[in-house]
ZAMARGU-4260 file (C-alpha; in steps of 0.2 Angstrom, whole numbers, plus 5000, padded with zeros to 4 digits):
<rodrens>
0) 5108/4896/4806 | 5105/4914/4801 | 5088/4922/4805 | 5080/4935/4793 | 5076/4952/4800
5) 5058/4948/4803 | 5061/4931/4812 | 5075/4940/4822 | 5062/4953/4827 | 5049/4940/4832
10) 5062/4931/4842 | 5067/4947/4852 | 5049/4950/4855 | 5046/4932/4861 | 5061/4933/4872
15) 5055/4949/4880 | 5038/4942/4883 | 5046/4927/4892 | 5057/4939/4902 | 5042/4949/4907
20) 5033/4934/4912 | 5048/4929/4923 | 5047/4945/4932 | 5031/4940/4941 | 5022/4956/4936
25) 5003/4955/4936 | 4989/4967/4937 | 4973/4968/4947 | 4963/4958/4934 | 4960/4940/4940
30) 4969/4943/4956 | 4961/4941/4973 | 4957/4960/4972 | 4947/4957/4957 | 4930/4956/4965
35) 4920/4957/4949 | 4908/4943/4943 | 4920/4939/4929 | 4935/4939/4940 | 4944/4923/4944
40) 4949/4929/4962 | 4943/4920/4977 | 4929/4932/4980 | 4923/4933/4962 | 4908/4921/4965
45) 4901/4932/4979 | 4902/4949/4971 | 4890/4962/4968 | 4885/4955/4951 | 4895/4967/4941
50) 4910/4964/4929 | 4918/4980/4935 | 4935/4979/4945 | 4940/4996/4950 | 4922/5001/4957
55) 4925/4991/4973 | 4938/5003/4979 | 4937/5019/4967 | 4923/5029/4960 | 4924/5044/4947
60) 4909/5052/4957 | 4904/5054/4975 | 4920/5048/4983 | 4925/5050/5001 | 4935/5066/5001
65) 4942/5062/5018 | 4951/5047/5012 | 4970/5048/5009 | 4969/5038/4993 | 4961/5044/4976
70) 4942/5043/4974 | 4939/5031/4988 | 4923/5022/4986 | 4921/5015/5003 | 4916/5024/5019
75) 4930/5028/5031 | 4920/5029/5047 | 4927/5035/5064 | 4938/5019/5066 | 4954/5027/5071
80) 4951/5025/5090 | 4945/5007/5088 | 4962/4999/5084 | 4974/4991/5095 | 4992/4994/5088
85) 5009/4986/5090 | 5015/5000/5102 | 5003/4994/5115 | 5013/4978/5118 | 5026/4989/5127
90) 5041/4982/5118 | 5057/4990/5122 | 5063/4988/5104 | 5050/5000/5096 | 5059/5017/5095
95) 5048/5026/5082 | 5034/5037/5086 | 5017/5029/5082 | 5002/5038/5075 | 4984/5032/5077
100) 4979/5022/5062 | 4976/5033/5047 | 4984/5037/5030 | 4983/5023/5017 | 4982/5010/5030
105) 4965/5015/5035 | 4959/5013/5017 | 4966/4995/5017 | 4958/4991/5033 | 4941/4997/5027
110) 4940/4980/5019 | 4953/4970/5029 | 4947/4974/5047 | 4931/4965/5044 | 4920/4979/5050
115) 4910/4981/5034 | 4907/4970/5019 | 4920/4971/5005 | 4906/4977/4993 | 4899/4991/5003
120) 4902/5006/4991 | 4897/5024/4992 | 4893/5024/4973 | 4887/5007/4967 | 4889/5001/4949
125) 4876/5009/4938 | 4867/5025/4940 | 4864/5024/4958 | 4872/5036/4970 | 4868/5028/4987
130) 4875/5030/5004 | 4884/5016/5014 | 4868/5013/5024 | 4859/5009/5008 | 4871/4994/5004
135) 4868/4976/5010 | 4880/4974/5024 | 4882/4955/5023 | 4885/4952/5005 | 4903/4945/5006
140) 4906/4942/5025 | 4907/4924/5022 | 4920/4925/5008 | 4938/4919/5012 | 4946/4937/5015
145) 4961/4939/5026 | 4953/4948/5041 | 4965/4957/5052 | 4952/4963/5064 | 4954/4978/5074
150) 4968/4971/5085 | 4984/4975/5076 | 4996/4971/5090 | 5002/4955/5081 | 5005/4963/5064
155) 5019/4973/5058 | 5018/4991/5065 | 5009/5004/5054 | 5008/5022/5056 | 5025/5022/5063
160) 5040/5034/5059 | 5052/5026/5048 | 5069/5021/5056 | 5064/5029/5073 | 5063/5046/5065
165) 5076/5058/5058 | 5068/5063/5042 | 5057/5078/5040 | 5051/5090/5025 | 5068/5099/5026
170) 5077/5084/5020 | 5086/5088/5003 | 5077/5079/4989 | 5087/5066/4980 | 5100/5065/4994
175) 5097/5049/5005 | 5111/5052/5017 | 5108/5071/5021 | 5099/5066/5036 | 5103/5050/5045
180) 5091/5037/5053 | 5089/5039/5072 | 5090/5020/5072 | 5105/5013/5063 | 5097/4996/5061
185) 5088/5004/5046 | 5093/5008/5028 | 5092/5026/5022 | 5077/5033/5013 | 5077/5043/4998
190) 5067/5059/4998 | 5058/5067/4984 | 5047/5081/4980 | 5031/5077/4971 | 5020/5092/4967
195) 5028/5101/4981 | 5024/5087/4993 | 5039/5078/5002 | 5039/5060/5000 | 5051/5046/5004
200) 5055/5028/4998 | 5067/5014/5001 | 5077/5008/4986 | 5076/4989/4983 | 5087/4988/4967
205) 5099/4976/4976 | 5084/4964/4977 | 5075/4967/4961 | 5088/4969/4947 | 5083/4952/4941
210) 5065/4956/4941 | 5067/4971/4929 | 5066/4985/4942 | 5075/5001/4936 | 5085/5013/4947
215) 5075/5027/4954 | 5058/5026/4963 | 5046/5013/4956 | 5032/5002/4962 | 5045/4989/4967
220) 5053/5001/4980 | 5046/5001/4998 | 5035/5016/4998 | 5034/5028/5014 | 5019/5038/5017
225) 5020/5057/5022 | 5011/5061/5038 | 5010/5078/5046 | 5004/5081/5064 | 4999/5099/5059
230) 4989/5095/5045 | 4970/5093/5048 | 4969/5082/5032 | 4980/5068/5039 | 4968/5056/5047
235) 4975/5050/5064 | 4990/5062/5063 | 4992/5065/5081 | 5008/5057/5088 | 5022/5062/5099
240) 5041/5063/5094 | 5039/5076/5080 | 5049/5091/5087 | 5048/5101/5070 | 5030/5099/5068
245) 5032/5095/5050 | 5029/5081/5037 | 5039/5064/5040 | 5039/5047/5032 | 5029/5033/5040
250) 5027/5015/5037 | 5010/5010/5032 | 5002/4994/5024 | 5005/4999/5007 | 5024/5002/5011
255) 5026/4983/5008 | 5010/4978/4998 | 5005/4984/4981 | 4986/4981/4980 | 4986/4983/4961
260) 4998/4969/4957 | 4997/4951/4960 | 5015/4945/4954 | 5020/4941/4971 | 5013/4932/4986
265) 5001/4943/4996 | 5003/4957/4984 | 5021/4961/4991 | 5031/4974/4981 | 5045/4962/4978
270) 5048/4943/4980 | 5052/4939/4998 | 5065/4926/4995 | 5079/4927/5008 | 5068/4939/5017
275) 5071/4952/5004 | 5056/4962/5009 | 5062/4963/5027 | 5080/4967/5023 | 5075/4981/5011
280) 5072/4992/5026 | 5080/4983/5041 | 5098/4983/5040 | 5102/4966/5048
</rodrens>
């Protein structure tokens, strides 16, 4: 049977839509991070009473300027000394320098350590410009939110040098093998320069070609976060092992998790079939 041009076009669009659905790509709306009263996430019923979504994490006005994420709408209190981290186990296999909890991980933990209610906001919905002390601290504490607590020793290390070190801000952009990992059990990282800031990522194309990921840095890749011990703006940047005193790539919570998409289990950047998330970084 021969299709007309219009029917052929519709067929192509339909196939593309099915393909996109097969990719498992979804946004924050109706995910577990959709805390609005209209959201279908687990926390929706206990929300602040607003249908807004972004406000629980971001605000256009009055954000915490010390936060390492854009326009953060939650207080980052002096929590960096309160966490127990993986390196405190004394394991002999840990060969990367560990910084105190900071960077994007501190933003994630502002909800997931259980120290404050998930709807504590600097700038509540509407016209109010309150302070965290004005917010009700127990609005959502009874909700089924994954609480890691402040003892992170039984979790994947965060605030740790990628691959035992080896990269710094002198690494040539776009040349993944110009500097080798200190630990050969890790895959190479790709360096980039974004607005003059060195950043790194681990390519996952070998795991994601069937899910529509393109070559080059995208949200499916494992993101590494730049930390600099000489920068006063890097919360918790003090760590040993950086002989050049320059920016380096670190593994953080959002290296493996993308809080803005719910197309995979627990917001993972790629499906973890065959331990793909693990093997993206670990060369085993």
